[in-house]
N, C-alpha and C positions, 0 to 999 in steps of 0.2 A: 504494500500499499504506500503510495507516494505521500508527500507532506500535505498537500492540499486535500487529498481524499481523507487522510487521517483527521485533519482539522474539521472537515465536514462531518465525519463520522462522530466525533466527540460532540460537536454542536447538535447533531440530530438526536443523540442520546440525551443531551441536556434538555432539549425541547420536550422530549417524551418523559422527562423526569427520571430517567435511568442514570442516576448519578452514583459513582463509586467513591464512597467516603471511607477514611480510616475509622476503625471501630470507636476510637475515643471521641470522634466528632458526634456520633449518635448519642453517646452518653452525655456530652455537654449540651446537645440539643434538647434532651429530656430535662436537664437541669434548667436551661433557659425557659422552657415551657412552664416549669414549676415556679420559677421566679416571676413569670408574667401572670400567674394566677392571682386575681384580686383578693383571694382569701389567704394568700401567703403573707404572713406578718414578719416583722423584723427579726425576731428570734429564730423563726423557721428559716428565713433567708440566710441568716448568719451560719446556721448549721449546714445548709446546702452549700454555701460558698466554702466553708472550711473543708468540705469533702473533696474539693477540687483545688489542690495546692497552687497551681498557676493562677487561677482566678482569685484565690485568697490573697496571694502576694500582690497581684495587680490592684486589687481593691484597696488594700492598705496604702499602696504607693500613690494611687490617684487621690485618696482622701488626704494625704499629706502634701500633695502638690500645691503650688501657689494658688491655683484656681479655686480649690475647695478648702484650703486651710488659711482663711483670711486672718484668723487670730494668731497664727504662728504656733499653736499648740498641737504637736503631733499626736495622732492616735497610734496605739500599739497593739490593737486587737481587731479582729474581723467584725465583731458586733458593733463597735464604735465606728468603724469605717463604713459599714453598711448604713448606719443611721446618718452619717454625715453626707454621703454621696447620694443617697436616695435610690429608689428602685429603678428609675429610668436610666440613670448612669450605670447601675449594676447590670441592666440588660445590655447596654452597649459594651461593657467589659466582657460579658459572657460571649457576645458576638466576636470580640477581639480574640478571645481564646479559641473559638471555633475557626476563625480565619487562619490563625497560626497553626492549628492542628491539621488543616488541609495539606500543609506541606511538611508535616512532622515525620513522614516516612521517606522523604527524599534522601537518598544516599549519594547520588552522583554529585561530586564536588561543584561542578559548574552550575547545575540546577539549584543546589543548596545555596550557592552564592547569590543567584538571582532571587531566590525566595527571601533570603535575608535582606537584600537590597530593597525588594518590593515591600517588605514590612517596614523598613525604615522610612520609605516614602509614605506608606499608609499612615504611620504614626504622626509624621509631620503634617500631612493633610488633615488628619482628624483634629490635631491640636489647633492648627490655623483656622479650620472651619469653626471650631468652638468660639474662638476669640473674635473672628470676623462677624459671626452671627450675633454675638453679644454687644459688640461695640460699633459695628458698621451697618449690617443689613437688618438687624433687629428681628431676625427670625429666631425660632427656639434653639438655643445653643446646644442643648442635650441631643436634639434631633440632628443638628448639624454635625456634632462629633460622631454620632452613630453612622451617619451617611459617609463620613470620611473613613471610618473603620471598615465599612463593607464595600466601598466604591471599586476596589480592585479584586473582589472575591472571585470573579471569573478568571482573572489572571492566575491567582493562587491555585484554582482547580486545574487550569491548563498545565501549570508546572508540576502538579501532583501526578498528571497522566503522561508527561513528556517522556519518561523513561521507556514507555511502551512503544513509542514511535520515534526512533532516531531521526534527527533532523527536523523535528516538528517546529522548533523555534527559529529555523534558519530562513524562513520566508520573509517577504517584505510586509510593510505595514498594511498595505491595501488588502492582502489576503486575510490578515487577522481581523481587520475592521469589517470586511465584507462577510466573512464566513465564520468568524469565531466570537468576537468580543460581545456582541449583543446577544446572540443566541445562548452562549455558554453563561454569560453574566446573568441573563434573565432566569435561566434554569436554576442556577445555584441560589440566587436571591429569593426565588419563589420557595425553594426547598427550605431556606432558612426562615421563612415566614416574614420577610422584610415588608413593613407597611407600605401602602401605595404612595404616600407622599415622598418617602425616601426613594422608592423605585423611580418615581418621576424625576427626582433631582439627578439621579445617576443617568437616566435616559437623556436628560438635558446635557449632561457632561459628554455623553457619547456623541450627541449631535453638535456639540461645540457652540451652542447658542447661549449667550449671556448678555446681561446689561451691566454697565458700569456707571455709577456705583451699583453694587449688587442689591437686588430687591427681593429675590426669591431664594429658596433653599438651593435650587439648581445653580443660580448665580454665585451663591456663597461657596458651594462646593467647587465650582470651576475656578474661582479666584484663589481659593486655598490650594488647589492643585497647581495652578500657575506659580504661586508664590513659594511652593515647597522647595527648600534648598537641596533636596534629594530627589532627583527625577526617577520616574518609573524605569526599571531596567527592561521592561517589555517593549515591544515595537511601538514607536512613537507615531501618533497620527499625523498625516500631512497637515501643515499649517499650524501645528501646536506651538504654543508660546515657548520660546527658548529661555534658558536660565538668564541669559544676558538681557533679553527683552523684559523679563519679569521684574528686573530691578527698576525699570522705568515706569512701572504701573503706579499711578498716583491719581488722586482726585480729592475733591473737597468733601469732608464729612462734618456737617455742622460748622463749628468754628475752627475745625482743624483739618487735617489731611490724613489720607491713608498712611502715608509714610510716617507721620508723627505717631499715629496710633500703633502701628506695628513696632516702632522703636520703643514706645512706652510699654508695649506688651511682650517684648522680646523675652524677658526672664520668665514670664508666665507661660509662653509657648514652649520654651525650652524645658521648663519643669514638667509640663503636661506631656510633652513628647517623651521625655526620659521615663516617666511613669508608665507610659504605654509600651515602650520598648522593653 
C-alpha cells in the first residue's frame, strides 16, 4: 500500500469510527466520563484523579501555576487542587492525558521525537489560547484551553499509526490536508466526545479563517496557534503564518495592544505551559 492509499485508509477508518487506541486511552476515557457526570462531587473526583498518576500530577501542577494560584499559596494534594481548578479545567486535563496517551506506545525514535514536539506545540497553544481568551477575545478561557489541548489530536492519532505504514509522513502538506487532517481529526474528536463549539473552532482553524482582533473561539485558537513559539512538526498548511510573521501580529485591544498584553502575560503563559508539559 502506497503512502496516499494508507492515509486514505486511516481516514476512512476514522470516519467509520474504527479507531485503534492504546488500552490506557479507554481507561482514561471512562475516567473523563465519570468526571463529567453532574452527580460527581469533589471528593469523588479527587479519588478518581488520584487513581491516574499522570492526571494527578498535572492537576496539582496546573493548580499551582500563575493562572490558578493568584494568592501564591501552593497546594500539595489532589483534593485541594481539584477544588481550586474546578471540574471544567479537570476535564481539559483529562483530555490532555488522553492526547498524550495516543502516542504512548510509539517506539520509533523519529516518530517519538515528532510526538514530543507536537505536544510541546500543543501545550503552548493551549496556554496562549487561555490567556488570549481571557484578556483579548473574551470568550470562555477554559473552553479555549481545552480547544488548544485537542486541536492536534488527529495528528497524534496519525503518529500512533505511522509505524504500520512506512513513509506515511513523507508526503506533502496538500495530501495531509486533503485526505487526512479533517477526516482523521473529526473521527478522533467525535470519539473523545468533544463538544460542538470546540469542534467548530477546530474546523475554523482547518479552514484558516479568522478575524483580527479575535472575536470567536475559532479566532482565538488560530491566533494562539500562530503565536506559538513551537511550530507543529507535522506538515504545514500552505499559506500558514510563519514564526517570523507571527512576531509582527499586533492590534489594539482597549487601551492597549496585543503585544503589550502578551508581554505582560509572558510569565503566566510560561507557567501554564510548563504545567501542561
